[in-house]
NUZARO-859289 format. One record per residue (C-alpha): residue number from 1; residue in one letter; x, y, z. Coordinates in pm, 1 decimal. Example, Ala and Ser with C-alpha at 12.3 -4.5 7.8 and 13.67 -1.06 7.14 Angstrom:
2
<seq = 1; type = A; X = 1230.0; Y = -450.0; Z = 780.0>
<seq = 2; type = S; X = 1367.0; Y = -106.0; Z = 714.0>
This chain:
305
<seq = 1; type = X; X = 9518.6; Y = 662.7; Z = -2190.3>
<seq = 2; type = X; X = 9870.9; Y = 789.8; Z = -2113.7>
<seq = 3; type = X; X = 9689.4; Y = 1130.3; Z = -2008.4>
<seq = 4; type = X; X = 9476.4; Y = 943.4; Z = -1771.3>
<seq = 5; type = X; X = 9732.9; Y = 721.3; Z = -1653.5>
<seq = 6; type = X; X = 10004.7; Y = 1036.0; Z = -1604.3>
<seq = 7; type = X; X = 9648.8; Y = 1230.1; Z = -1395.9>
<seq = 8; type = X; X = 9631.1; Y = 884.1; Z = -1174.1>
<seq = 9; type = X; X = 10037.8; Y = 919.8; Z = -1071.0>
<seq = 10; type = X; X = 10002.4; Y = 1278.4; Z = -1031.3>
<seq = 11; type = X; X = 9694.2; Y = 1252.6; Z = -807.6>
<seq = 12; type = X; X = 9868.9; Y = 955.3; Z = -583.2>
<seq = 13; type = X; X = 10182.3; Y = 1168.3; Z = -582.9>
<seq = 14; type = X; X = 9974.8; Y = 1489.0; Z = -459.2>
<seq = 15; type = X; X = 9793.3; Y = 1247.2; Z = -209.3>
<seq = 16; type = X; X = 10142.9; Y = 1132.8; Z = -105.0>
<seq = 17; type = X; X = 10276.6; Y = 1479.1; Z = -34.1>
<seq = 18; type = X; X = 9969.8; Y = 1548.2; Z = 168.9>
<seq = 19; type = X; X = 9929.7; Y = 1261.3; Z = 374.0>
<seq = 20; type = X; X = 10349.2; Y = 1348.1; Z = 498.5>
<seq = 21; type = X; X = 10246.7; Y = 1739.2; Z = 512.3>
<seq = 22; type = X; X = 9988.8; Y = 1592.5; Z = 759.8>
<seq = 23; type = X; X = 10190.0; Y = 1363.3; Z = 929.7>
<seq = 24; type = X; X = 10408.8; Y = 1661.9; Z = 1000.7>
<seq = 25; type = X; X = 10180.2; Y = 1923.5; Z = 1081.0>
<seq = 26; type = X; X = 10044.8; Y = 1680.2; Z = 1328.9>
<seq = 27; type = X; X = 10384.8; Y = 1605.3; Z = 1492.2>
<seq = 28; type = X; X = 10467.1; Y = 1988.6; Z = 1501.1>
<seq = 29; type = X; X = 10097.4; Y = 2075.1; Z = 1694.9>
<seq = 30; type = X; X = 10164.2; Y = 1798.2; Z = 1955.6>
<seq = 31; type = X; X = 10507.7; Y = 1934.0; Z = 1987.3>
<seq = 32; type = X; X = 10382.6; Y = 2292.6; Z = 2041.7>
<seq = 33; type = X; X = 10169.6; Y = 2159.2; Z = 2266.9>
<seq = 34; type = X; X = 10382.1; Y = 1966.8; Z = 2481.5>
<seq = 35; type = X; X = 10669.7; Y = 2252.6; Z = 2487.6>
<seq = 36; type = X; X = 10377.9; Y = 2496.1; Z = 2601.3>
<seq = 37; type = X; X = 10239.1; Y = 2237.0; Z = 2863.1>
<seq = 38; type = X; X = 10574.3; Y = 2221.0; Z = 2950.1>
<seq = 39; type = X; X = 10663.3; Y = 2573.4; Z = 2996.1>
<seq = 40; type = X; X = 10355.7; Y = 2628.9; Z = 3203.3>
<seq = 41; type = X; X = 10449.6; Y = 2336.2; Z = 3418.3>
<seq = 42; type = X; X = 10805.1; Y = 2493.1; Z = 3474.4>
<seq = 43; type = X; X = 10668.3; Y = 2823.0; Z = 3533.1>
<seq = 44; type = X; X = 10437.3; Y = 2697.2; Z = 3776.9>
<seq = 45; type = X; X = 10699.5; Y = 2498.4; Z = 3968.5>
<seq = 46; type = X; X = 10908.6; Y = 2809.8; Z = 3953.9>
<seq = 47; type = X; X = 10658.3; Y = 2999.4; Z = 4171.6>
<seq = 48; type = X; X = 10589.8; Y = 2670.9; Z = 4416.0>
<seq = 49; type = X; X = 10962.6; Y = 2671.4; Z = 4455.9>
<seq = 50; type = X; X = 10965.4; Y = 3065.0; Z = 4570.7>
<seq = 51; type = X; X = 10667.1; Y = 3052.3; Z = 4767.0>
<seq = 52; type = X; X = 10795.8; Y = 2758.2; Z = 4920.3>
<seq = 53; type = X; X = 11146.2; Y = 2910.7; Z = 4988.1>
<seq = 54; type = X; X = 10960.6; Y = 3224.9; Z = 5151.6>
<seq = 55; type = X; X = 10741.1; Y = 3042.2; Z = 5421.3>
<seq = 56; type = X; X = 11089.4; Y = 2865.0; Z = 5522.5>
<seq = 57; type = X; X = 11273.7; Y = 3181.0; Z = 5545.4>
<seq = 58; type = X; X = 11015.4; Y = 3308.3; Z = 5768.4>
<seq = 59; type = X; X = 11008.6; Y = 2998.3; Z = 5943.2>
<seq = 60; type = X; X = 11387.4; Y = 3040.6; Z = 6022.3>
<seq = 61; type = X; X = 11376.8; Y = 3376.0; Z = 6141.8>
<seq = 62; type = X; X = 11063.4; Y = 3306.0; Z = 6362.1>
<seq = 63; type = X; X = 11208.8; Y = 2969.9; Z = 6502.0>
<seq = 64; type = X; X = 11535.7; Y = 3116.5; Z = 6594.7>
<seq = 65; type = X; X = 11341.6; Y = 3353.1; Z = 6819.1>
<seq = 66; type = X; X = 11213.6; Y = 3036.9; Z = 7049.9>
<seq = 67; type = X; X = 11372.6; Y = 2916.7; Z = 7358.3>
<seq = 68; type = X; X = 11278.6; Y = 2564.1; Z = 7248.8>
<seq = 69; type = X; X = 11149.4; Y = 2432.7; Z = 6900.8>
<seq = 70; type = X; X = 10776.7; Y = 2324.8; Z = 7081.2>
<seq = 71; type = X; X = 10710.6; Y = 2667.6; Z = 7119.9>
<seq = 72; type = X; X = 10637.2; Y = 2692.5; Z = 6773.4>
<seq = 73; type = X; X = 10285.1; Y = 2536.4; Z = 6844.3>
<seq = 74; type = X; X = 10185.0; Y = 2864.8; Z = 7059.2>
<seq = 75; type = X; X = 10395.5; Y = 3116.9; Z = 6880.7>
<seq = 76; type = X; X = 10207.4; Y = 3088.3; Z = 6516.9>
<seq = 77; type = X; X = 9836.3; Y = 2945.2; Z = 6438.6>
<seq = 78; type = X; X = 9953.3; Y = 2723.8; Z = 6120.3>
<seq = 79; type = X; X = 10197.4; Y = 2501.0; Z = 6277.7>
<seq = 80; type = X; X = 10069.6; Y = 2183.0; Z = 6508.3>
<seq = 81; type = X; X = 10254.7; Y = 1881.1; Z = 6639.9>
<seq = 82; type = X; X = 10374.0; Y = 1614.3; Z = 6352.4>
<seq = 83; type = X; X = 10298.8; Y = 1216.4; Z = 6441.8>
<seq = 84; type = X; X = 10684.2; Y = 1150.2; Z = 6492.8>
<seq = 85; type = X; X = 10805.4; Y = 1307.8; Z = 6840.3>
<seq = 86; type = X; X = 10967.9; Y = 1611.0; Z = 6842.7>
<seq = 87; type = X; X = 10838.8; Y = 1702.0; Z = 6455.8>
<seq = 88; type = X; X = 10628.0; Y = 2014.3; Z = 6387.7>
<seq = 89; type = X; X = 10417.8; Y = 2051.5; Z = 6019.9>
<seq = 90; type = X; X = 10326.9; Y = 2405.7; Z = 5929.3>
<seq = 91; type = X; X = 10055.1; Y = 2454.9; Z = 5634.0>
<seq = 92; type = X; X = 9993.3; Y = 2743.6; Z = 5437.7>
<seq = 93; type = X; X = 9809.6; Y = 2799.5; Z = 5156.9>
<seq = 94; type = X; X = 9904.7; Y = 3133.0; Z = 4925.5>
<seq = 95; type = X; X = 9784.8; Y = 3270.7; Z = 4598.1>
<seq = 96; type = X; X = 9975.6; Y = 3174.8; Z = 4319.5>
<seq = 97; type = X; X = 10184.7; Y = 3484.7; Z = 4202.8>
<seq = 98; type = X; X = 10059.6; Y = 3484.6; Z = 3833.8>
<seq = 99; type = X; X = 9679.8; Y = 3580.0; Z = 3717.4>
<seq = 100; type = X; X = 9533.6; Y = 3257.1; Z = 3785.4>
<seq = 101; type = X; X = 9342.0; Y = 3173.1; Z = 4054.1>
<seq = 102; type = X; X = 9557.5; Y = 2875.2; Z = 4118.5>
<seq = 103; type = X; X = 9622.8; Y = 2855.5; Z = 4526.1>
<seq = 104; type = X; X = 9949.6; Y = 2671.5; Z = 4604.8>
<seq = 105; type = X; X = 9923.1; Y = 2458.9; Z = 4923.8>
<seq = 106; type = X; X = 10282.8; Y = 2474.5; Z = 5102.8>
<seq = 107; type = X; X = 10405.5; Y = 2220.6; Z = 5395.7>
<seq = 108; type = X; X = 10666.5; Y = 2260.6; Z = 5587.3>
<seq = 109; type = X; X = 10806.0; Y = 1967.2; Z = 5820.7>
<seq = 110; type = X; X = 11016.6; Y = 2119.5; Z = 6093.2>
<seq = 111; type = X; X = 11237.5; Y = 1913.0; Z = 6364.8>
<seq = 112; type = X; X = 11566.4; Y = 1947.3; Z = 6570.0>
<seq = 113; type = X; X = 11778.6; Y = 1603.9; Z = 6470.8>
<seq = 114; type = X; X = 12116.9; Y = 1517.4; Z = 6553.0>
<seq = 115; type = X; X = 12197.7; Y = 1392.1; Z = 6225.5>
<seq = 116; type = X; X = 12370.9; Y = 1612.1; Z = 5994.4>
<seq = 117; type = X; X = 12359.4; Y = 1547.8; Z = 5641.1>
<seq = 118; type = X; X = 12525.1; Y = 1673.2; Z = 5352.6>
<seq = 119; type = X; X = 12572.5; Y = 2024.6; Z = 5523.1>
<seq = 120; type = X; X = 12769.6; Y = 2267.7; Z = 5357.6>
<seq = 121; type = X; X = 13104.5; Y = 2363.7; Z = 5554.2>
<seq = 122; type = X; X = 13360.7; Y = 2650.4; Z = 5414.5>
<seq = 123; type = X; X = 13733.3; Y = 2625.6; Z = 5417.9>
<seq = 124; type = X; X = 13858.6; Y = 2676.8; Z = 5720.9>
<seq = 125; type = X; X = 13526.0; Y = 2755.5; Z = 5917.4>
<seq = 126; type = X; X = 13391.8; Y = 2580.3; Z = 6209.0>
<seq = 127; type = X; X = 13101.7; Y = 2368.0; Z = 6281.2>
<seq = 128; type = X; X = 13018.8; Y = 2303.0; Z = 6650.3>
<seq = 129; type = X; X = 12895.6; Y = 1980.4; Z = 6780.3>
<seq = 130; type = X; X = 12781.4; Y = 1985.3; Z = 7120.9>
<seq = 131; type = X; X = 12843.2; Y = 1773.2; Z = 7388.0>
<seq = 132; type = X; X = 12687.5; Y = 1885.1; Z = 7661.5>
<seq = 133; type = X; X = 12461.9; Y = 1639.0; Z = 7822.9>
<seq = 134; type = X; X = 12455.0; Y = 1464.6; Z = 8146.0>
<seq = 135; type = X; X = 12674.1; Y = 1495.7; Z = 8431.3>
<seq = 136; type = X; X = 13016.8; Y = 1372.8; Z = 8196.6>
<seq = 137; type = X; X = 12867.5; Y = 1519.9; Z = 7830.5>
<seq = 138; type = X; X = 12861.2; Y = 1295.1; Z = 7556.9>
<seq = 139; type = X; X = 13150.2; Y = 1057.9; Z = 7505.3>
<seq = 140; type = X; X = 13050.8; Y = 806.1; Z = 7268.9>
<seq = 141; type = X; X = 13121.3; Y = 731.9; Z = 6916.6>
<seq = 142; type = X; X = 13127.1; Y = 1004.5; Z = 6635.8>
<seq = 143; type = X; X = 13079.2; Y = 943.0; Z = 6298.1>
<seq = 144; type = X; X = 13170.8; Y = 1147.3; Z = 5982.8>
<seq = 145; type = X; X = 13170.5; Y = 1139.2; Z = 5643.3>
<seq = 146; type = X; X = 13247.4; Y = 1438.9; Z = 5359.5>
<seq = 147; type = X; X = 13315.3; Y = 1528.4; Z = 5007.4>
<seq = 148; type = X; X = 13632.9; Y = 1641.7; Z = 4837.8>
<seq = 149; type = X; X = 13945.3; Y = 1472.5; Z = 4804.7>
<seq = 150; type = X; X = 14185.9; Y = 1650.6; Z = 4972.7>
<seq = 151; type = X; X = 14044.3; Y = 1771.5; Z = 5298.3>
<seq = 152; type = X; X = 14153.0; Y = 1713.9; Z = 5670.5>
<seq = 153; type = X; X = 13988.0; Y = 1798.4; Z = 5962.4>
<seq = 154; type = X; X = 14107.6; Y = 1981.2; Z = 6288.9>
<seq = 155; type = X; X = 13930.8; Y = 1836.6; Z = 6564.5>
<seq = 156; type = X; X = 13949.9; Y = 2041.3; Z = 6920.0>
<seq = 157; type = X; X = 13763.0; Y = 1892.0; Z = 7235.1>
<seq = 158; type = X; X = 13656.0; Y = 2154.4; Z = 7465.3>
<seq = 159; type = X; X = 13583.3; Y = 2035.4; Z = 7821.1>
<seq = 160; type = X; X = 13600.8; Y = 2082.5; Z = 8198.1>
<seq = 161; type = X; X = 13850.6; Y = 1909.9; Z = 8395.1>
<seq = 162; type = X; X = 13650.4; Y = 1791.7; Z = 8717.3>
<seq = 163; type = X; X = 13993.1; Y = 1736.0; Z = 8895.7>
<seq = 164; type = X; X = 14069.3; Y = 2130.1; Z = 8878.5>
<seq = 165; type = X; X = 13786.2; Y = 2283.5; Z = 8778.1>
<seq = 166; type = X; X = 13931.0; Y = 2440.3; Z = 8450.2>
<seq = 167; type = X; X = 13815.8; Y = 2487.0; Z = 8122.5>
<seq = 168; type = X; X = 14042.8; Y = 2310.5; Z = 7902.7>
<seq = 169; type = X; X = 14107.6; Y = 2200.3; Z = 7524.1>
<seq = 170; type = X; X = 14233.4; Y = 1899.8; Z = 7332.6>
<seq = 171; type = X; X = 14323.7; Y = 1913.0; Z = 6950.0>
<seq = 172; type = X; X = 14351.2; Y = 1595.5; Z = 6705.4>
<seq = 173; type = X; X = 14420.0; Y = 1627.2; Z = 6290.2>
<seq = 174; type = X; X = 14237.5; Y = 1380.4; Z = 6088.8>
<seq = 175; type = X; X = 14439.5; Y = 1376.3; Z = 5747.4>
<seq = 176; type = X; X = 14279.4; Y = 1054.1; Z = 5587.2>
<seq = 177; type = X; X = 14426.2; Y = 1106.3; Z = 5264.6>
<seq = 178; type = X; X = 14794.5; Y = 1196.2; Z = 5378.2>
<seq = 179; type = X; X = 14864.8; Y = 1460.5; Z = 5176.3>
<seq = 180; type = X; X = 14691.1; Y = 1814.1; Z = 5314.2>
<seq = 181; type = X; X = 14797.1; Y = 1876.0; Z = 5673.1>
<seq = 182; type = X; X = 15151.8; Y = 1917.3; Z = 5586.2>
<seq = 183; type = X; X = 15204.3; Y = 2057.1; Z = 5937.3>
<seq = 184; type = X; X = 15183.6; Y = 1727.6; Z = 6106.1>
<seq = 185; type = X; X = 15196.8; Y = 1644.4; Z = 6464.9>
<seq = 186; type = X; X = 15416.6; Y = 1374.6; Z = 6679.4>
<seq = 187; type = X; X = 15094.0; Y = 1220.0; Z = 6854.7>
<seq = 188; type = X; X = 14719.2; Y = 1238.9; Z = 6796.8>
<seq = 189; type = X; X = 14445.2; Y = 1316.1; Z = 7057.9>
<seq = 190; type = X; X = 14225.4; Y = 1052.1; Z = 6950.2>
<seq = 191; type = X; X = 14192.7; Y = 685.9; Z = 6844.7>
<seq = 192; type = X; X = 14122.5; Y = 736.2; Z = 6472.2>
<seq = 193; type = X; X = 13901.0; Y = 424.3; Z = 6305.0>
<seq = 194; type = X; X = 13795.9; Y = 350.2; Z = 5945.5>
<seq = 195; type = X; X = 13406.6; Y = 398.8; Z = 5929.6>
<seq = 196; type = X; X = 13217.9; Y = 95.9; Z = 5826.9>
<seq = 197; type = X; X = 12879.9; Y = 93.7; Z = 5686.1>
<seq = 198; type = X; X = 12661.1; Y = -215.7; Z = 5580.8>
<seq = 199; type = X; X = 12984.2; Y = -412.7; Z = 5601.9>
<seq = 200; type = X; X = 13152.9; Y = -230.8; Z = 5371.3>
<seq = 201; type = X; X = 13459.4; Y = 9.0; Z = 5484.2>
<seq = 202; type = X; X = 13476.9; Y = 347.7; Z = 5342.6>
<seq = 203; type = X; X = 13757.0; Y = 509.9; Z = 5197.3>
<seq = 204; type = X; X = 13967.0; Y = 697.3; Z = 5467.0>
<seq = 205; type = X; X = 14028.3; Y = 1016.5; Z = 5343.4>
<seq = 206; type = X; X = 13650.1; Y = 1089.6; Z = 5345.9>
<seq = 207; type = X; X = 13530.8; Y = 898.1; Z = 5632.4>
<seq = 208; type = X; X = 13621.9; Y = 842.7; Z = 5995.1>
<seq = 209; type = X; X = 13527.3; Y = 728.1; Z = 6300.8>
<seq = 210; type = X; X = 13617.2; Y = 807.7; Z = 6678.8>
<seq = 211; type = X; X = 13536.1; Y = 760.0; Z = 7026.3>
<seq = 212; type = X; X = 13514.3; Y = 1091.5; Z = 7238.6>
<seq = 213; type = X; X = 13605.9; Y = 875.8; Z = 7529.9>
<seq = 214; type = X; X = 13937.9; Y = 748.3; Z = 7338.4>
<seq = 215; type = X; X = 14061.5; Y = 1161.6; Z = 7412.5>
<seq = 216; type = X; X = 14417.1; Y = 1150.8; Z = 7595.8>
<seq = 217; type = X; X = 14279.4; Y = 1316.3; Z = 7894.3>
<seq = 218; type = X; X = 14448.0; Y = 1197.7; Z = 8246.5>
<seq = 219; type = X; X = 14187.9; Y = 1373.7; Z = 8503.1>
<seq = 220; type = X; X = 13823.6; Y = 1336.5; Z = 8506.6>
<seq = 221; type = X; X = 13635.1; Y = 1531.6; Z = 8286.1>
<seq = 222; type = X; X = 13283.4; Y = 1692.4; Z = 8115.6>
<seq = 223; type = X; X = 13301.6; Y = 1667.9; Z = 7756.6>
<seq = 224; type = X; X = 13132.2; Y = 2020.0; Z = 7633.4>
<seq = 225; type = X; X = 13151.2; Y = 2040.9; Z = 7230.9>
<seq = 226; type = X; X = 13387.8; Y = 1953.2; Z = 6958.8>
<seq = 227; type = X; X = 13515.2; Y = 2169.5; Z = 6673.3>
<seq = 228; type = X; X = 13556.7; Y = 2069.4; Z = 6356.2>
<seq = 229; type = X; X = 13743.1; Y = 2282.3; Z = 6085.9>
<seq = 230; type = X; X = 13785.7; Y = 2160.8; Z = 5777.8>
<seq = 231; type = X; X = 14162.6; Y = 2213.9; Z = 5560.4>
<seq = 232; type = X; X = 14115.6; Y = 2220.3; Z = 5204.7>
<seq = 233; type = X; X = 14371.5; Y = 2205.4; Z = 4917.9>
<seq = 234; type = X; X = 14328.3; Y = 2193.8; Z = 4566.2>
<seq = 235; type = X; X = 14140.0; Y = 2491.8; Z = 4520.1>
<seq = 236; type = X; X = 13836.7; Y = 2397.7; Z = 4649.2>
<seq = 237; type = X; X = 13603.2; Y = 2598.6; Z = 4877.9>
<seq = 238; type = X; X = 13328.7; Y = 2401.4; Z = 5030.7>
<seq = 239; type = X; X = 13279.2; Y = 2029.7; Z = 5169.8>
<seq = 240; type = X; X = 12982.5; Y = 1861.3; Z = 5253.0>
<seq = 241; type = X; X = 12942.2; Y = 1705.7; Z = 5596.9>
<seq = 242; type = X; X = 12776.1; Y = 1411.3; Z = 5741.8>
<seq = 243; type = X; X = 12733.2; Y = 1320.0; Z = 6102.4>
<seq = 244; type = X; X = 12598.5; Y = 1094.2; Z = 6304.5>
<seq = 245; type = X; X = 12631.1; Y = 941.2; Z = 6645.1>
<seq = 246; type = X; X = 12438.9; Y = 695.2; Z = 6910.5>
<seq = 247; type = X; X = 12120.2; Y = 807.3; Z = 7001.4>
<seq = 248; type = X; X = 12228.7; Y = 994.1; Z = 7301.1>
<seq = 249; type = X; X = 12397.3; Y = 1264.2; Z = 7127.8>
<seq = 250; type = X; X = 12219.7; Y = 1612.1; Z = 7137.2>
<seq = 251; type = X; X = 12064.3; Y = 1787.1; Z = 6844.5>
<seq = 252; type = X; X = 12287.8; Y = 1975.4; Z = 6619.9>
<seq = 253; type = X; X = 12088.1; Y = 2106.4; Z = 6339.5>
<seq = 254; type = X; X = 11724.1; Y = 2219.8; Z = 6274.5>
<seq = 255; type = X; X = 11588.1; Y = 2090.8; Z = 5955.2>
<seq = 256; type = X; X = 11326.1; Y = 2271.5; Z = 5716.9>
<seq = 257; type = X; X = 11146.6; Y = 1998.0; Z = 5450.0>
<seq = 258; type = X; X = 10889.3; Y = 2194.4; Z = 5247.4>
<seq = 259; type = X; X = 10690.2; Y = 2081.8; Z = 4959.8>
<seq = 260; type = X; X = 10497.2; Y = 2327.2; Z = 4761.7>
<seq = 261; type = X; X = 10206.0; Y = 2213.4; Z = 4546.4>
<seq = 262; type = X; X = 9901.9; Y = 2323.2; Z = 4344.0>
<seq = 263; type = X; X = 9585.1; Y = 2310.0; Z = 4591.7>
<seq = 264; type = X; X = 9299.0; Y = 2233.4; Z = 4332.0>
<seq = 265; type = X; X = 9540.0; Y = 1978.5; Z = 4115.9>
<seq = 266; type = X; X = 9645.7; Y = 1818.2; Z = 4416.2>
<seq = 267; type = X; X = 9258.1; Y = 1760.8; Z = 4528.3>
<seq = 268; type = X; X = 9166.8; Y = 1674.8; Z = 4170.8>
<seq = 269; type = X; X = 9434.9; Y = 1419.4; Z = 4119.8>
<seq = 270; type = X; X = 9602.0; Y = 1638.6; Z = 3815.2>
<seq = 271; type = X; X = 9967.0; Y = 1592.0; Z = 3726.2>
<seq = 272; type = X; X = 10115.4; Y = 1920.1; Z = 3929.1>
<seq = 273; type = X; X = 10457.1; Y = 1985.9; Z = 3977.8>
<seq = 274; type = X; X = 10589.6; Y = 1960.2; Z = 4319.9>
<seq = 275; type = X; X = 10856.2; Y = 2195.6; Z = 4481.5>
<seq = 276; type = X; X = 11070.2; Y = 2052.3; Z = 4754.4>
<seq = 277; type = X; X = 11289.5; Y = 2219.7; Z = 4968.5>
<seq = 278; type = X; X = 11543.3; Y = 2143.8; Z = 5250.8>
<seq = 279; type = X; X = 11736.8; Y = 2360.6; Z = 5495.5>
<seq = 280; type = X; X = 11938.5; Y = 2293.2; Z = 5743.1>
<seq = 281; type = X; X = 12044.6; Y = 2529.4; Z = 6026.8>
<seq = 282; type = X; X = 12311.8; Y = 2450.6; Z = 6263.9>
<seq = 283; type = X; X = 12205.2; Y = 2475.1; Z = 6603.9>
<seq = 284; type = X; X = 12522.1; Y = 2604.1; Z = 6800.0>
<seq = 285; type = X; X = 12705.5; Y = 2885.8; Z = 6693.0>
<seq = 286; type = X; X = 13071.2; Y = 2834.2; Z = 6635.6>
<seq = 287; type = X; X = 13290.2; Y = 3011.7; Z = 6815.9>
<seq = 288; type = X; X = 13459.6; Y = 3372.2; Z = 6740.3>
<seq = 289; type = X; X = 13743.8; Y = 3338.1; Z = 6516.8>
<seq = 290; type = X; X = 13999.4; Y = 3503.4; Z = 6710.7>
<seq = 291; type = X; X = 13961.2; Y = 3238.1; Z = 6982.5>
<seq = 292; type = X; X = 13969.1; Y = 2978.9; Z = 6741.7>
<seq = 293; type = X; X = 14314.0; Y = 3088.9; Z = 6577.7>
<seq = 294; type = X; X = 14429.3; Y = 3097.1; Z = 6979.1>
<seq = 295; type = X; X = 14336.5; Y = 2782.6; Z = 6970.3>
<seq = 296; type = X; X = 14507.7; Y = 2644.4; Z = 6664.7>
<seq = 297; type = X; X = 14838.8; Y = 2789.5; Z = 6740.7>
<seq = 298; type = X; X = 14883.0; Y = 2744.0; Z = 7133.3>
<seq = 299; type = X; X = 14898.6; Y = 2369.9; Z = 7282.5>
<seq = 300; type = X; X = 14620.2; Y = 2423.4; Z = 7491.7>
<seq = 301; type = X; X = 14430.9; Y = 2713.2; Z = 7637.8>
<seq = 302; type = X; X = 14264.7; Y = 2738.0; Z = 7950.3>
<seq = 303; type = X; X = 14044.0; Y = 2972.0; Z = 8169.4>
<seq = 304; type = X; X = 13871.1; Y = 2943.2; Z = 8518.2>
<seq = 305; type = X; X = 13556.0; Y = 2867.1; Z = 8602.8>
């Protein structure tokens, strides 16, 4: 009797152990399948990213050779006009880089815009804002935001004096933190105001608003360009600049937004990874460094027309 009871207990223990082992096996198998699926998904994403990046780089090179972005429709077979005015959509089908038969659908939206969003600007490098529009140029509001706790801006306005016909430069310095631009100046060339967004005043150390028309220029003039140069302390090398104006501000950057996805899986509704890339290229090259150095170290520079 005791032997039967002991055998029954042993059988129960064995069944319990087997059940526990079965749970572990199922869990391990599930994790393995999930890991394999995740690895495959990551590999696909890397391929889609690489192919989309390549197409964007090709578009950057080809559009740089065009006089106007609208010529892209005639210059390529893959690009058509988008729904919104001034936007263009370029579509490609590329073969996957692995041994599968997967085809990658790539769609790139291209647009020239006057909204600069999180553009990386290096320390002591100039970003040029085009103001050359109409008879007097753009003289309205400029709104700036940037990253970094120790960033000041040297702001130079290039303009044409309509009285004497000379090209001239007016400089200002904005240091919202008050601890970057140690040289200082006794007077400033612009009226800087605190930037307010959605009724919320932004930190002066990372945002400012000013009007080109507030420049202290006596004679009638035409605004040509604004040159923005970040002075950064604390070991940082980059700041991300966002800049906007009114609707009349000329276009400043060309944006490329690319999306890469499996052509077959997207058609079947399968969960396919999607690679999304964005590039932002300034439309107006900054002046040569030696000329910019002169502008920084002299009160003003003039040259005849």
